[in-house]
N, C-alpha and C positions, 0 to 999 in steps of 0.2 A: 219732616222734622224728626230728629232722632229722639227716642225715648230715653229719659235719664234714669238710669238704674243705680241703686246703691246696695252694696253688700257689706256686711260686717263679719269679722272673725277675730279671734284672739291674736294669732300670728300665722306665719306660714312655715312653721317648723315641721319636721318630718312627722306625718300622721295621715290616717285615712281621710279624715274630714278635710284637711288642708289640701291633699292631693286631689280630692273630688272637686273642691272649689276651683283650683287652678285648671283642671280639665274642662270644667263648665265654662269658665271665662275664656278659655282658648277656642271654644266652639262658637261663641256668640259673635254675630256679624257687627263689625265696628261701623258699618254704614247704617245700621238700624239702631244701635244702642251707644249711648254715651255713658261709660261705666266708671263709677267711683268705688273704691274698696277702702273701708275704714278698718284699721288694725289697732288693737290695744298696744301691740308691740310690732314695730316695723322691722321684723327680723325673721329669719328662717331660711332653710335650704331651698324652698320653692319660690322665693322672691325672684330669682333669676329666670324662672320659667313663666312669669306673668307676661301677657301681651303688652307691648309697649304703649298701646293706647289706653290702658287702664290707669286711671289717676289714683294714686295711693296716698291716704291721709293717716297719720298716726294720732290716735286718740289716747294719749298717755295719761294713765292714772297716777295720782300721788300715792306714794307708799311710805309716808312718814310713820315712824314708830309711835308718834303722838296721835292717838285715835281722834281727838277733837280736831287737830290741825288737818289730818287726813280727810275727815268727813267734810269739813268746811271747804277745803280746796277742791275736792272732787265734786261737791255740790255746785260751787261757783263755775267750775269747768263745764258741768252739764248745762247749767243755765245759759252760759255763753254759747254753747253748741246749739241749744234750742233756738236761741234768738237768730243765729246765723243760718241755720239749716231747716227751720220749720217748714214742712211740706214743700221742700225744694225739689223733690224727686217724683217721677211718675210712678215708680215702684221701688220698694225697699225690702231687703231680705236679710234676716238674722240667720246666717248660715251655720255658725258654731253654736249649737243649742245651749251649751253650758255657759256662754258669755252673757252675764247680766248687763254689763255696759252696752254690749252689742244689741241686746233686746231693746234697751231704752233708746238708743240712737236710732234704731230702725223704726220704732213706733213714732218717733218725732219727725223723721225724715219724709214720711209719706203716709197718707191715709190708706193707700193701697200697698199692702205689705204681706209678708209671709214669714212664718217661723219654720225652719228646716229641722226635722227631728231625726237624728242619725242612729239612735241607739234604742235598745229595749230598756226603758227607764224603770219598768216594773222589776226587772231582774237586777238592774244596776243598783237599785235601792233595796235589794234583798227581799223583794216582795212586801216591803213596808209601804203600803198605800198612803198612809198619813204623810210620811216624809217625801214621797214622790209628789204628792199634790202640793205640799209646801214649796217644793222647788219650782213647780210650774206656776204657782202664785207669784213667786219672786221674779220670774221673768215675764210676768203679766201675759200669760198664754191667752186669757180670755179677750185681750184687746187686739190680738192678731186677726186679720181678715181671713187668712188661709193658714192651714197647718199641713206641711208637706212631709210625708214619711218616705224613707228610702226602701221600705219593704212592706208588703201586705200583712205579714205576720205581726210586725210591730204596730201598724195602724190598728189592726183588729184587737190587739192586746190593750192598747191605749183607750180605745173606744169603749171597752168594758167599764173603765173608770171615769171616762169623760164622754158619755153618750151624747151630751148636749152639743158636742162639736162635730157631729157626724157630717153635717152639710158643709163644714169648712175643710174637711180632710180629703186629701188626695195622695196618691203614690207616684213618686218620680225617682226611679233608680239613679244612681250616680253615673254620669257619662264617663267613658273610659277612653284613654289616649292609646288606642290599640296599635296605631302605626309606630309610636315610640316604643311600646312594649315589645313588639315584634323585632324592631330594629335593634333595641338594646339587648335583647335576648341573645343576639349573635356575638356579643362581646366575648372575647376569649378569656377564660379564667383557668387558674391552675388548681385543680382538685382531683383527688384520686377516688374513684368509686370502688366500693367493695360489696358486690351483690346488688340486689334490688334496693333502690334508694328512694326515700320519702323526704320531702322538704316541707318545713313549717316556717312561714314568714309572718312576723308580727311582734307585738310587745311581749316581753317576758314578765308577765303579771298574772298571778294565780287566780284572783277573784273572778276574772272573766275568761282568760285564755286557757287555764287549767292544763298547763304543759306537763304537770306531774302525772297526768293520765297517760301521756305518751311515754314518759320515762318508765312508769310501772309496766306498761304493755311491752316495752322493749326488753325489760328484765325477764318477763315470762317467755317471750319469743326466743330470746337468746338461750335460755335454759332448755328450751325445746329443740335447740339445734339449728334454728334458722340463721342464715347468713344474709345480713342486710345492713343498711345504714339509715340514720335519720339526720338531716342537716337542719340545725336551728339557725335561722337567719333573723337577727333582731337583738334587742337589748331591753332592759327594763328593771323595775324595782326588785324583782325576784331572780334576776340573772345569777347572782352569786349562789343563792339557795339551790337553784337547779344544777349548777355546776358541782356543788358539794354532793347533791343527791346522786348524780351520775358517777362521781368518783367513788362514793361509798358502795355503790352497786357494781362497780368495776365494769362500767359500760362505755369507757372512754374510746374503745374501738368501734362502738356502734353509734353513739351520738356525738356529732361534731358541732361545736359552737363556733359559728362563723361571724358573729358580731353584726352590728347594724350596717346595712349596705344601701347606699343610695340607689344602686342598680341591682335589684335581686333577681332580675329576669334570666340571666344565664343559669342560675341555680334551678329555676323552673325547667328550663330547656334540658338540662342534663339529668334531672331527677326523673324517676319513673312515675311518681304520683305526688300530688300535693295533699298535705295532711293538716286537718283542722280539728282541734280538740275542745273548742270553746264551750262554755256553759250557755252563753247567749251572744248574739251579735245584732248589729243594726241590719245592714246587708253586707256580707263579707266581701271586701274588695278582692280577696284572694280567689273567690269563686270566678269572677269575670276575668281576672288575670290568667288563671289556670285554663279556663275555657278558651280564651283568646289564643293561648299557646298550645291548645289541643292536648292538655295534660289531664289524665283522670284525677278525680278528687276522692279522698276518703275523709268523711266529715261526720261530726255529730249532727243531730237534728236541730240546727239553729234556724234562724229566720229564713223563710222562703226556700227551705231545703228541698221542697217538692220539685223545684226547677232542676235540681241536680240528680235526684233519685232515679236510678236505672237509665239515665240519659247521659250524664257526664261523670258519673262515679257512684260510689258506695256510700249510702247514708246509714248510720247506726244510731242506736238510742243514746241519750245524753248522759252517759256515765262511763266510768273508767274501764269496766269489763268490756263494754261495747267497743271501745277504741281498740282494745286487744283483738276482738273478734273481726273488726273491720280490716285491721292491718293483716291479720292472718289470712282472711279471705283474699285479699289482694296478692299476698305472697304465694298463695296456693293456686289462684286462678287468674290473676290479673283482671283488667277491665278494658274492654274495647269500646271506644266512643263511636257510635254508629253514624251520627249526623253532626258534622262540625258546626260549631257556634259561629253565627254571623255578627260580628261586633259592629259593623257599619249599619246594619238594619236596627240593631239594638239602640245605638246612639241616636239614630234618626227618630225613633219612637220617643225617646226621652227628651230630645230637643223640641219636638212638637208639643209635648206636655208642658214643658217650661214656657215656650213662647205663647201658648194658649193662655197660660196662667197670667203672664205679664200683660198680654193684650186684652185680658178680661173675658176670655172665652172658655173659662173652666167649666 
């Protein structure tokens, strides 16, 4: 008999959580698992990458401007869902941590369930423990049988504030589609390099990603006479602000804005190093993408940075001056990866952790 699994998420729009979910679903054996995916919005660039055997349901919320109508309709919708799906599944997973409807659906769908935690919520809430705990009460963290973190650093941070959940907590990094990464990296693109090139891939959002650190470092390095480039692949709420900052500092010849790219991997291939300036991360997808393509990394000390340090790249302190020093170190000395990363072995380890969880062997 196949095990019936249910996953919940907000949508399959472009993002690290969404890509991680699709990668996981593509590795699960359809002979072993009957999989249902519930989305608040059945939309997004990754919909077309889902395995054909995954059954997709849209759990659409009412968004009426009338608060009373909205609350009544959403409550009735949830009651109907509970009646139709109560304990219908062998295992249920709330994969998008931030989705409150997803958490409710998951807890109702199976007594055997897990909450996936992708980010460092202590940092996300600006070290405001009260607000962080309020969020996890809203998604009913205490009711989940398992809490799955994508990095050891994040798990250890959370357990400082939720020590009562230690026995429920495990780590399972996100599975990577390394074959597609390598294949898509070979796509031909038209871009002209000028000196040593760094690439940054991600959201253009200052609170977490801190791209202003890179811009400030570029300003210092250019004034010191270094010839290099930084490619920004991505978009976000602070995109315009970053472009204005680059223009004001006359760094248009150094920093290139390449926009959001469905396939960023040719830029990894052509760059000399991958650059990460974040204040915090869950587990950076760019780490394993860079490692898969055998590209050195220059990064701040975000979650699980010890896996990178002196093996796959240069790790610096978590501040603006340190980014400058890390880039300068790479420009002066480069970095040679001594032992290539084995993504197949990595994926197998993560798949075993997942299957043991679902089979009750945690």
